[in-house]
N, C-alpha and C positions, 0 to 999 in steps of 0.2 A: 358590548361596550369595549373599547380599547382601554388598556392601562397606559398611563402616560408617565414618562420620566423626562422632565424638562430641564435642559441645561440653560445657560445664560442666553439672552436674546439679542440679536443684532440685525439691523436692516441690510438687505442685499440689493445689489444692482441687478442687471439683467442676466449676468453670467455667473454660474456656479462651477467651480473646479475643485476636486478633492483627490488626494493621493491615497490609495488604499493598499492593504495587503490582506489577502484571503488565505487562511490556513485552517486545518482541521485534522482530526485523527492523530494527534501527537501521541496519545496513550503513554504519557509520562509515567515511568516506573513499571510499565507492563513487562512481563517476562519475555525472553527471547527463546526461540526454538533452536538451541544448540546443546550438543551432548556435553560439552565442557562447561561446568558451572562457572569457572573463573572467566571464560570468554563471554558467557552470558552477562556477567556483571559488568564487564568492560563495555559490552554493547548497550547496556542501560546507561552507562556513562556517556556513550556516544550520543544517545538520544537527548540527554540533558545538554550536551555540547551543541547539538543541532538547534535546540531551542534558544540557547544563548546567541548563536550565530544569527538566527532570525531576528532576535531583538536588537542586535548590533546593526543589522541591515535597516531595520525600522528607524533607528537613530540616525544612521549615516545618510539616509535618503529622505529624511523629513516627512515620513509617512503621517498622514492626518488621522487615519482610521484603520484599525486592525480588526478584522472579522474572524472570530474563532468559532467555526461551525460544528461544535460538538466533539466529545471524546478527547478533550485536552488532557484529562487525567484518566487513569484506569483505577476506579475507586477501590477495587478489591486489593490493590497493591500499593497505592500511593503512600509516600512517606512524608513526614513532617519536613524533612530536609528539602524535598523537591517542591512542596507547597511554598515553603519559605523562599526558595530560589525564584519561583514564579512571581510571588508578591513583590520581592525586592526588584526584580527586573521591570515589572509594571510601574512601580513607584519611581524608578530611575528615569522614566520618560513621561513626565506629567503633562506635556503638551500633546501627547498622542492619546486618542480615545481607543479603548479596547472593549469590544462587544463579544460576549460569550453566550452561545446557545447550548446549554447542557445536552449531551447525547445519551444514548442507551448505556454506555459504559461509565459515564459520570453524571447520572441524573441528579436533578435538584431535589434533595430530600431533607428532612429535618435533621438527620444525623450525617448528612453528606458534607463533602469538602467545601462546597459553595456556601452553605448555610453557616457552617462553623468557623469559616475563615474570614478575617477582616481584610478586605481588599481595598486598595487605594481608591480615591475618589474618581480617578480616570478610568476605572473598570466598571462596566455595566453588564449585569448578568440577568438574563431572562429567568423568571422563577415560576412561571405558570404554564400549564399545557395548552392554554388558549393563546391566540395571537395577541401580542402586545406591541407597543410602539415605544421606542426610545427616540426622542426628537432632539437633534443637535441643531438648534436654531443658529448657533454661531457659525456653522459651516454650511448651512442649507441642506442638511441631509437628515432624512428620516430612516431609521433602521427598525424593521419589524422582525419579530421572531417569537419563539416559544421554547419551552424547556421540556425535555423528557423528565418525568417525575417518577419513573420506574424503568424497568428493563425493556418495556415495549410501548409502542404507541400505534394503535391500529387505524387511526383516522388522521387525515391531513387537516391541520387547524386553519390553513389559509384558503381553503376552497370557498369560493363565493365572496371573499373579502377583497376590497380595493383600497389602495392608498388614499389617505385623506387629503393630501396636498400634492396634486400632480405636478405643480410647478417646481417642486423640490426634487433632488435626487432621492429616489425611493429604492431602498435595498431590503431584501429579505435575507436574514442570516439564519440558517436552519439545518438541522440534522434530519436526513430523510433518505429514502431509498427509491430511486427512479427505475430500478431493475425489475420490479414486480408490483403489479397493482394489488396484490394480496399480502404484501410484506407486513411483518409485525413491527417494522421499524419505521413507521410513518411513510406509507406508500404515497409517492408523488408521481403523477402522470405528466406527460408532455403537455397535454391539454391544460392541466392545472397551472403549469408555468406560463403557457402562451396567453391564458386569459387572466393572469394575476394582476396585470397593471404595474408590476414592479419594473424598475429599470435593470436591476441586476439581482439574481438569486444566487447567493453564496451558500453552497451546499457542503455537507460533510456526510460521511458514512462509507463511501466506496473508496477503498484504499488505493486502488490502481489509478484513480484520478480520471477526469474526463475534461478534455480541452474545452475552452470557452466556445459556446455555441449560441445560436439565437433561435428562439421560438416566438413567433409573432414579433412584438416589439421588445421582448425581454431577453437579455443575455443571462446565461447561467453556466456554472462550472463546478466541478469537484477538483480541489487542488491535489487530492491524494494524501497519503500519510507523509509525515515529516521524515521518517526513517523507516525503511523496511525492517520487518521483524522476523520474517522467514522467507523461504523460497517462493511462496505464492505472491510475495510483494517485491518482485525483482525490479531492478533498475534504479537509477538515481531518483531521489525523492526531494520534495521541497514545498514551495508555496506559489501562489499566484500574486502578482502585484501589477499596479498600473495606475492610470489616472482616469477619472470619470469627469465628464463635462456636460453641462446642461444649459442651453440657452434657447433663444427663439427658434432655432433650427432643430431642437430636440436633444436627445441624449446620445452621447458618444462615449465609447469605452476603448481604451488602449490597454491590453492586458498581456503579460508575458509570464512565463514560468521561471522561477529562480531556484537553483539547487541549494539545499541546506544539509542534506544527508552527509554524514561522515563516511559511510561505507555503503556498498550496494550488494544485494544478492543478484546472482546471475545463474541462469539455467540453460544448458546446452545439450542437444542430442546429436551425437556424431556417429556416422556410419564408418566403421573401421574394417569393412570387408576386405579380406586378403591379407590382413596384418599377420605376420609370422612371429613377432616378438613384442615385448613390452616397449622396447625402444621405438618401434614403428608406431605403436599406439600413442606413445608420448609425443612423437613428432606431429601426428595428426591433431592431437589436442592442442599442442603449442601453436599451430597455425591459426586455430580459432581464437586462442587467447590473444595473440598478437593482433589479429584482424580487428578484434573488438576492444582492444585497449585495456584488457583486464590487468590489474596489478595488485599492489598490496592493500588496496581499498576494497577488494572484491572477495566475496564469499561465493565461490563457484561450485556448482554441482553439475557434473557431466554424466550423462547416460550414454554408454557406448553400446552400439548394436551392430548387427551384420554377421557375416560368416567368417570365422577365423580358423586357422589350422588347429586340428584336434589336440595337439600337444602344447598349445599355448596356454599357460596358466597366468591369468591376469593378476597383476600385483599392484595395488594402489601405491604402496610404498616405493616400489621401483619407478613407477610412472611419475609420481609426485616429485621425486628427487630431480627429475629432468625438466621440470616446468619452471617458468619464471616465478618470482615470489608472488604468492597470493596470500590473502588474509586467512582463508581456509579453503580446502579442496576436498570435495566429496565425490567419489566415483561409484556409479551404479553400473554393474556389468550385465547387459542383456544380450551379449553376443552368443552365437550358436556355433557349434563345431561344424566344420566343413568336411563331412565324411564322404567317402566314396560309396554312395548309397547302392549303386549297382553291384559292387563287390560284396557289400554286406548282405544284400538280398539273396545272393546265391552262395553265401558262405555256409559250408556244411557243419561248421562247429557251433558251439554255444553262442558265439557272437551273432551268427546269422539268426538263430532262434530268438535271441534277445531283441534283435532289430525287428524281426517279423512281428513280435508281440507288441511292439510300440508303433509299428507302421500305421495302423488305422488312425491313431491319435495324431501322429506326425502329419498325415496327409489331410485328414478331414475334421480334426478337432478345432475348437475355437482358438483364437490367438493365444489365450492364456494356457489352454491345454497343449498346444503345439510347443510353446516355450517350456512348459513343465516336462513334456515328453523328451524334448531335446536335452534338457538338463539331466533327466534320468538316463538317457543314452550315454551322455558324457561320463557320468559317474559310473554307470555299469561297465562300460568298456575299459575305463581306468582300472576298475576292480578286477576284471577278467585278465587284463594285461599285467596286473601286479603293480601298476603305477600308483604314485601317491594320490590319495583322494583328499582334496583340499576344499576349503570354502571358497568357491569361485566368486562369491559376492564381495 
């Protein structure tokens, strides 16, 4: 049996049109992966600002329905201040309907934020792990969904279920994982979506996002997270928005991505082979920064690799001073010294013996072993020559 949540009823003509916004994985108040605690707190503020920007967009664009497909909060860290912010923002827009499907990070539990908080009347929250229906008769839309009630959900609740009213716009708002059929976070297969009978499946859980696609007659998408929290969530982040129409010709969707993130993580790997100074390395990095438009909104991590002159001591501080302003800059040095191997091979001194001892690993080791051997060679030759031994990372 379906659970029903019925709002006011109104008769429709032949056409139904609704403006929607689809978001997920906000993780409000979740920690950020930054070494500087003060910057981490700033980034948590950025996340709240991104949420407020989203709500302003909803207001300015007369959005009828907002779909929040799980992990709006991060239950382990959420504060009363942030919950109050969300409640006030929802209450400020009484003409918009907000549907929330609790996810694995904000499950619906007896002591959880959704049970303990009094939300405005325009907020509708799925509370059961079985498929439920929220019927918005006034706009001709049925929204189906379910709630995580714990950290995992090993079965898909909508398999084998069909919408009750095909003439309406039928939406599934759900937290689930399409990346693995054995996922512990509600595994959803492409076949599940194609045979569902829904017009649109609004998903959450995959932070990188997935562009709107169609399986059978069903559109589906992941909007990605609202604000990246570490380097694995690189790029601008936001939500999906658009209009859904249904008439005698069927269902049509016009969907676009909208950026709401305050800042972005970015990851680059740059080959600096031949560089003889930190200035030259900085110039190579600068070209990539300019090309990609990185600026004071960017948390950039650069891994440099390739072969450089043996006496080049990579310095993040020297390089960073020559770059355009970034929010943060992190440098990982994977360069290898460009030694004259032939000379070292026949060197009769301790240098040659040291090189010969490392040669098998340099030539036949795994990638990790070769890198380790090259680093050992660099340190060893510095020590033999009496040069400064520094932390090259």
